[in-house]
N, C-alpha and C positions, 0 to 999 in steps of 0.2 A: 435221747431223743427216740420217738417211736420211728418205726420205718416205713418203708412204701405201702408192706401188707397192711399196716393197721388203718392207715390214712385209706387206704382203697376199700378195705371194707366199710369203715364208717361212712364213706362218701356215697356208696352205693346205696347204704340205708338210711341216706337222708337228704341226699341232693338229686334233684331232678335235673340232669344234664341238659343243655341247649341242642336242639337241631341232631338229635339223638334217639334211636331205637335202644330204650335202654337195655333190653335184653341182650343186645349185643356187645355191651359192655360187661356182662356177667357170664355170658357162654362162651370160653375159651376155647373150644371145642369147634364152633361153628366158623363156617369159612367166611362169614361176616363179621368175625370178632371184632371190635373196636377196642384197643388197648387204652385203658383209663390211666392215665400218668399224673399221677402226685408230683407237684412241682414245691420243692420247699423255698428257693430263692433263684434269682435270676442275675444275671451280670452281663452287660454287653450283648451280644447275639446270642448267649448260650442262656438255657434253664437246666436245673440241676434238680434231680429228685432227691428223696430223702435217703436214698442208698449211696448218694455219691455218685449216680453216672449223668453225664450230662449231655444234652441235646442243643444241637444248633438250630436256631431257630429261622429255618427257612422260609417262612409264611409270615413273619412279621406278627406273629400271634393274631391270625384274621385278619391281617393287612393293617393292624392298629400301630405296631411299633415302628419309630422311625430311627431313634437313635440308641438302640439298646436297651437293655433292661437296668434300672437302677442308676441311670445318667447323672452324675454327679450335679450339673448345672441345674437341672430341672428338679431335681431332690431339693438343692438348695433354694430355688424359689419357693418351692412348696414349704418348706419348712417356715421361711421367714414370712408367708402368706397366713400360715397356722396364727402366727403371733398376734397376726393384726384383724382379719377377718375371713372365719370361715365360712359364713351365708347371710344374706341379707336376700329377704325377697327385691326381686326385680318390680314387682307392682307398685309405683309409686315411690320407689326407691333406685338408687343408682350408685356404683363404687368404681373405684380406679381401675382394676382389672378389665371389667367389661368395656369400661368406655376407650381404654388404649387398645384392646385387642380390636373392639370395633372401628377404631379410626384406620388400625394397622392393616387389616383385612380389605378396607373400602381400599387404601393407598396401592395395595397389591392387584387392584383391578383397573389401577389409574383412575381411580374415582366414579368410574362407570356406575357401579354397585356400592349400595350403602345400607345405613339402618339395618344393622345385623339385627336377626331375630334368633334367639337362641333355644336350645331344647336339648337332650341327652345322648339321642341315638341318630341314626340314621334314617330309621322307617320314621320316625318323628319330624325330621326334617323334609321328608318326600311329604307326609301327610299337611304340613305346614305351607310348602312349596304350591301344593294340588288346591288348598283352601284360598291361599292368597290370588291365587290367578282366578278360581270361580267367582270369589267374592268381587275381585277387581271389576270382571265385567258386569257383575250386579251394580257395582257402584256406579258406574259410568252409564247406567240403562240399557245396559244390552245383555240382557240374563240369558237369552236364546244360548249365547256362547258359554256352553258347559260340558262340553264332550273334551275327553282327553287321548291322546293318541302315545303310545310306545313302540318299542321294536321288538321284533320277534327274540326271543330268548333273553329279553331285559329281566332285570333284578333290581327292586328300589324298596325292597322290606317286605316283613311280614305281616304288620298289622293291616286290620281290614281296609283302611283306605290304601294304604301303599300296596297291598295284593290287586287294586283294581289295575294297576298299570304294572306287574310284575307277571311276564309270562314263562315262568319255568313251572312245570304241573305238579311235581311234588311238593312246593310248598302252595300252590293254589286250590287244585281242585278238591280238598275236603272240607275247603271254606266256599265254596263257589256260591251258595246258596245266602252267604251272608255279605259276599261283595255286590254291591249294587252300581249299578251304571259303568261296569268293565270299559276298560280302552279299547279302543279299535288299534289291533295290532297291525304293524306297517311292516315291509322287509327291512330284515337287517342289512349294514354295510358291511358285516363278517366276511372278511376278505378270504376264506377258507371257500367260499361258495362260487370262489371265481368258475367261469366256464372258459373252457377251451379259447386260449387267446386272449382273456382279459386280465387287466393291472388291477390291482386295488382300487386305483383311483376309477376304473371303468366298474367294477361293484357299486362302489361309493354311488357313481352317477345314477347306475341303476335303480339303487334303493331310494334315491333321492328322486326318481319318476315316480316312484310309489307314492311317494309323499306328495309332489305335484297333484297327482292325479287325484287322490282323496282329498286335497285342500280346493282343489277346482270345482270341485261337486259340494264338499261339505263344511269349506272355511268359514261360513256364517254363523255355524254351529260349534265351534270349534275352539277350546278354550286355550290347549295349551299342546304341546309337543315335549315328554321328558327323554332325556337322552343319556347314556353313560358315555361321554365322550373318549373316543379313541379305542377303549377297551371294555366290553363287557364281561363283568367279571364271573357272574355265577353261571353264564352260558359258556363258560369253560375258556375263560380268557380269549373271546372272541376279538379280533384286534382289527381297524379298520382306518380306511386313509381319511386324512382331516378334510378332504374333498367334501364328504357328506356334511360335514359342520359347517361348513362355508354354503353349501346350499342350501341346508335346512334353515340356516340365518336367512338366506335371501328369501325363500318361500315364507316362513313367519312373517317376515316384515311386510312381503306383498299382500298376505291375507288375513294380517292383523290378528297373529296368535302368539302368544306367549311361547318362548323358547327356555325349557327348563333344564339347565346342566346338572345333573346329578356327577358329583366330583367327591362323594364320599369315600370311593375306594382310590380313584386314580388323581385326586389332587395331591395337593403338598408333596410336588417333586417326582411322583411315582412314573411319571410317564417322559420324563427328562424336562419339563418345564414345570413352574409351581403349581400353574392350572392347566388341567390336559386341552382345555378350548383353545387357549393361547397359541397353540400349535396352527389352528386354522385362523388365525388374526381376527378371532371374532369375540364380542361378548354377550352371555345371555342375558335374558330379563330377568331370571331368577337362577341361584346357584346354592346347591346344598353341599356343605363340608361336615366331615365328621373323622371317623376312625383316626388318622394321623395327625389331626389338627390339634391334639392335646398331646403328642408325642407317644399316643398309647399310654397315657397314664390314669385318665379320669375321663368318663360318660360325658362327650360335648359333641354336640352339632350345632350349625350354624346355618340360616337363609339368609343372603344377601340378595337386595331387589332392586331394581332401578328407581329412580327416582319418580317417575312417572306412576309404577305402581304406589309406591308409596305414599303419593299426594291423593290417589284416588279414596285414602282412607280417612283424611283429614274432614273434619265435619264437626259441627255441635251435636250431631245425633250419634248415641251410644252405638246403636244398630249398626252403624257405617263403619264402626271401628273394627280391628283384628283381634278378637277374644280369645284367641287360644292362648293357653298357659299350662303350665306346670310348675309345681312348687320348688323346684331345683334349676329353675330359669337362669341362666348367666350366673351360676355358680361360681364365686370369685376363686376358689383352690382350681377347677377346672380352668379359667381364663388364665390363671397364672402360669398353669403347665404350658397352654397354648402360646403365651407372650415369651415364654421360655424357650419354645419350640421353634418360634419364628427368631428370634435371637440368635441360634444356632444356626439357621440356616443363613444368616447375614456373617456370623463373626466367621464360619468355617466355609463358606462359598460352597455350601453344598451341591448345588446343581452342579457345578463344574466338577467338583470331584466324583459325582455318580455317574456323569459322562465317561470318564476312564472305568470306574467301575463296571460301568453297564457292557464296555467292552469285555472287559475280562470274564463276565457272566456268560457272554455269549461265546466266548473261545472254551470255555469250561464245559458247554452243551453241545459245540460245535461237532463233537465224533459221533454224537446222536444220531446226527442226519443220516447217516448210510445205514443204521440199523432198518432191516426191512420191515419191523411192525411199528415204525415211528412214521409220522406226518405233520406236514406243518409246523415245522420248528421254526417259531417265531418270538419276536422281541420288540417292545418299545419300552424304552428308558430301562429303568431297573424291575419290570417285569417280563420276565422269559417263561416261556410253555411249550410244550408239543404234545400231539394227540399219538393215542396209542391204538394201533389196529388189532383189536383183540375182541371177542365174543363173551367172555370170561365174566360175569356179572359182580365178581367178587375183586376183578383186577385191582380197583382203588385201594380196598384194604389190604390186601395181601401185597401192594407196593408201600403203604402206610406202614404197616407192620415190619417190613422188612428194612425200611429208612429209618426208624426207630430203634431198631436192633443194631445198626450202623451208626446211631449217634446222631440223625437229624430229623428235624421235624419237617417232612414233606407230605401233605395230605392232599390227593388228586381230588378234582372235580369231575366225578365220572372216570372218564377215560383219557381227561386231560391232566397231565404234570406240569406243575407250573414251580417257577422260584418266584417269592419276592420278600428278599431279605431286607433286616434293617439297614441302613445306609453305614453303619459302622464294621460291616464284615471287610476283613481284610484278605490280602489275595489267597492264604492258606485256607481259609474258609470259604472263600468262592471254589476254590479248587476241591474241596472236601464235598461240597455240595454236588458240582461236577461229578464226580465219582461215586457219591452215595445215589445221585441219580441213576446212574448206568447200572450199578448193584444191583439196586432196587428192582429196577426194570427187569434186569434177568432173571430174580428171584419169582418176582411175581408173574412171569410169563413160562415159569416152568411146568 
């Protein structure tokens, strides 16, 4: 069998890797060097390279993997589906996995959201939700409601439409001329922004006051507010109190503005409830799901909407229909993987098990709170994070390399180190992640 060196050389010669300055893969002497890890196989929370070294997947392969790699029950479901139906277009056709998945997702919202619309990735789901909101207002005779709102530091994907509601400069600045009608950026409820004496709920109320001020002046021309409930991922795991969602829901109702919850990263149990917005006892008008919904197996995204939105598209005129599509919409294999994922949530009582694991993750990181260069150690369910006080522009790469050397995949966002492991991590693996985080921190700060 070929080893790591061969696969590395071939990959660098043939593959353009995402979210990467490719020179950093090749230049091993650069302080910004980003190791390229060839993966031969996965098992549970572990990834194995071609030379036999294993890495604990502490970030769930970009937040997608829920129940470990090569999960036997999901594997079995996919094998069975392969023998039945691999794909059929969803325009003019339907099939069992997409119907059953749509029914079960709606049931998880208590029937408040339904008529699932499918795509392949998170950015596509964002585009669909934005287009649905925009087109809804047009269909009901209010085309002036055409502007969108997002939060400071928000990330909703990197396609041109999704960039309009993304507020992360490194993803957006180069393409600014392509982004039409960029959203108005509102204050974030990130509780790291607390002023002396403020609680996380106080920060949430202060941010909501900014939303209220905007809507009072501009509600008549605002279509929707899009938020990442409770945790803004690419902003550095910016966490917020549910109070913001509660107030945002009230304000959106008051000014007739859609609330879009982007649950792409935070849904499927990551924050302690199946949907993060449940912790505020609200429902959005539109909800985006992706990443973990297929267990991390296959590209799949879903947008669920209220009956009010869906009904506005029903008409004899095709122009009033929602004509967004792509060839693999509602792929049966991806839907079957998602159904198997939901089965595991039920059979294993995953949310209850995660509560115990979350406490252990918190305990594993707790010693780092005393480190003089660690700030804002925080946690929401199975997501834990801390910020590192350093001016070193290469800190994240140094930390990443040190963690890989120690056998764990931990990839900071800037100066924010976070853990978001698969739900199958055991006590020893949680302890290992805590140790590696501490060791890599010391190594990166030398």
